[in-house]
N, C-alpha and C positions, 0 to 999 in steps of 0.2 A: 648294366645290361651285358648280355653275352651274345656271341655270334660265332658261327663256324661255317666259313664259306666252303661249299662243296661243289662238285661238278658231276652231275648224274651221268654224264657221258662216259665216265671212266670209273664206274663201280664205286662212286662215292669218294674218289681220290680228289682232294682239293688241289686246284691249280695254283693259288697264291703261294708265294714263297719258294718258287722253283726256278726263277729266272737266273740267267747268267749274271755274275757279279763283276762290276767294273765301275769305278768312278769316272774314268775317261776311256773313250773308244778312239782308236787310231785305225783308219780304214785305208787300205791301199788297193788300187785297181790292179788286178792281175787276171787277164783273160785266159782262156784255155782250161784244160782239165785240172782238177784238184785232187790230191791224195788225201788219206785220212788225216795226216798232219800237214795241212796245206802250206804252212810257211816253209817247210823243208821238203815238200813233195808236190810241187807244182812247177811251172816254168820260171818261177822266181828263183834266182840263184840260191841254192841251199845254204851256202856259206853266209850270205846276207840274212837269210831266214833265221839261222841259228844265232847270229849276232843280234838281230832284233829281239828274239826271244830273251836272250840274256840281258839286253838293255832294259827291257820292260819288266823284268822279274821284280816282284815286291814293290812296285811303284804305284799300283792302282790303275795302270794303263793296260788295256787289253787290245791286242793287235788282231785284226781280221782282214782277210782278202775279200774284195768285191769284184763283181763283173756284171755286165749288162745282161738282162734276160735274153734267152734265145739259145741257138745251137752253140756248142762249145767244142767244135773240132779244133785240133791242134793248129794254131795260126802260123806256126813255123818261126815267126819273127816276133820279138817283143814289141808292144805298142810304142809308137814314137812319143806319145804323151800320156801320162797316167793321171787320173784323178786321185786326190788324197783328201780325206776328211779327218777332222779331230772334233770330238764332242765331249764336253764335260756335263755330267748329269746330276750333280748335287744341287738340291734346292738352294736358292739364293745366289747361285753362281753358275747358271746354265748358259752354255754357249755352244755354237756349232760353227766351225771354221772350215774353209776349203782352200785348196791350192791345186796346182798341177805341177808335174815334174817330168823331166826326161830321164832322170837318174834316181831310181828308188833308193840307192845307197845314201842319198841325202838325208833319209830318215834317221840315220845314225848320228846326225848332227843335232838331233833334238835332245833337250834336257827332259828325260822321261819322268824324273822325280817332280819337276816343276809342272809338267803336264798333269800328272796324277793329282797334284794339289789344286789344279784348276787354273794355272797360269798359262795362257796361250801365247805369250810373247815369243817363246822359243820357236813355236810353230810358224808364227808370222815371219820371224827373222830368217830362219833356216830355209823356208820354202816359199817366201813371199806370199804368205797366206793372208786371208782376210775373212770377214764374216760371210757366212752362207746366206744369200738373200733369196734363194728359191724356195720351193715347197719343202715341207719336212721330208725326211728320208724314211722309206719303208724298206727294210733289209730282210729279205726272205731267205732263211737257211735252206740251201740246196746241196749241201756237201754229201752226196750219195756214197762216197767212199767211207765216210765216217758212219753213216747210217742210211740205208737205202730208202727209208721213209722220207728223208729230207729231199731226195731226188724225185721219188714217185709222187709225193704230195706237194713239195715245195716248188718245184720247177713249173708245174702247171699253174700254180697260184701266181707266181711272179710273171709268167707269160700273160695270164689273163689281165692282171693289173696293168701291165705295160700296154697291151693291145687296146685296153679300154680308155687309154689316155691319161692314166695316173702318172704324174711326174714324180721323180725322186725315188723310183723303184730300182733296187739293185738286188742281185743275188749275193749271199754272204756265206762265208765258211761257218764252221760249227758254233752254234749258240747254246747248245746243251738242251736237255729235256727232249730226247728223241721221241719219247712216247707221246708227246704233245704235238707232233708234227701235223700240219706245217706251222712252224714258229716264225714270228716276225718281230724284229727289233725296230722300234720307232724312235727316231732322233729329231729334236735335241733332248727330250726329257728322259729317254732311256727306258721306257716301259716296254715289256716284252709280252707278246700275245701268243696263245697256243690254240691249236686246232682252228687256225684262222681261215676265214672265207673272204672272198673278194669284197663282198658288200660290207662286211664288218671292218675290214682294213680301211675302206673308203670312209666309213663313219669315224674310225679312229683318227685318220689324217685330218678330216674336217674338224674334229674336236681339237686337235693340236693347234690348228690355225686360229682357233678361238680361245686357246689357253686352257682347254678342258681335257680331262682324262676320262676315257671310256673304260669302265670297270669290267664289263662283261668280257670274259675270255682272257682277262689280264693275269699274267703270272707274276708281276711285280716290277719294281723299278730297280735297275741294275746298280744304282749307287749304293744299295744296302745289301748286307748279308741276308740270308733267307728268312730268319726270324723277323727282321725289320720289314722285309718285303710283305710278308703275311700280315704283320701288324698294321702297316699303313693302309693296306687294302681293306682290312677289317674295319678300320675307323671310317674309311670312305663309305663302305657299305652301311655302317651303322648310322652315319650322319647325313648321307646324301651329298657330301662335299665332293665336287668334281673339278675344282680349279687346280691346275697342275702344280702350282707353287704354294698352295695353301698349307700343306702338311710337311713335316720333317720328322725324321727319326733322330731323337736327341740323346737317347741312352738305351743301352741293352745290357742287362745283367743276367747272370746265370750261365748255364752251358747245357749242352745236350744231356738229357732229352727235354729240358724245360727252361724257358727264358721268360723274363719280364722286360717288355719293351715300352719305353715312353715315347709317345707320339705327340708332337706339339703343333698347334695351329698358329698361324700368323696373328690371329686375334687374341692370343693369350691362353686359350684353352689347352688342356693337356689330358691325355688318356694313358692309362696303364693297361697294356695288352699282354695277356698270358698266352704264350705259344708253346705247344708241346710237339715233339718229334716222335713219330711212331713208324712202324713198318706197314706198308700198304698190304691189305688183304682183300681177296684171296691173291695168291701169287700170280704174276702176269709177266709177259715178256717185256723187258725194259727197252727194247728197240726192235726194229724190223728184222735185223739179222740175228737176234738172239735165239738160240736153240734151247736154252735152259731158262725156266721161269725163275723170277726173282721177286723180292719184296722191297721195292725202292722206298726210300725215306719219304715221308710226307710231313707237312707242317699243318697242325691242327690249331686253330685259334680257339682257346678254351674260354676266355672271357675278355670283355672290353669294359673297363671301368673309367668313367670320366672323373678326373681329380678335382677337388675343390680348389677354387682360385683364391689365393691369399689376398686379402684386402689390406692395403697399406693403412697404418694407423695414423 
């Protein structure tokens, strides 16, 4: 069978396979305004921000700042206690941990390589962290200095969710994919949604609590690179499988502009998915602040083939 997931709201540009990539997310509460590069252009000590960037490089850990929805006037003083979250999003080892700290410099005590591999013991030891027992997290990108769409569209969404009683809502720094604003990262599983509306986010969060994935508006799971994101969602669309932990991307071969991705089911079935990269047409603004039209890369799912299951003799 073959499938090509598209989104008619963006001139046929498919949303799958465009999500941020990270096997592990590390989230630090930082109120107040954020600059375009928030780790070094906020009220977080820029020296600490640069050190955290260096520590996380090539580890599979992505660091982001979070803050509560609402007005973000300069608070003048750092918060006495900050929330910290760590989430690993790879199927078979999904977890979400939480801690609080009075000293964000303690994050430099983490073993980032271990976190990237899915080992949370360093988080628990350094920050006295433990499992997050509350509602799933809905992280709405609102970094207007990076792209004004994120502020114009993201902040009202975060405020609406919070005011309607949705727990676990935070504003977050850059997630990528400005043209899909407002974008939302949902943890613990790490699926990212684009052009999100409050009612769809509520549906997504309800699904998470039941161990399900809502495919509508989904841009992919952050644990995988973009071809894998597109392939996994294509298999979900083709089979109707919505259990969050049912599918895994086990092999990706090839390279731009064409890949073959093998997606495995926990029941033993496998699919080979052909994904091709092309330039979006016609040209369009890649962000709210762009004055020049561009042709952003898109991921097209060309074919989905279920593989024969070998029978043991």
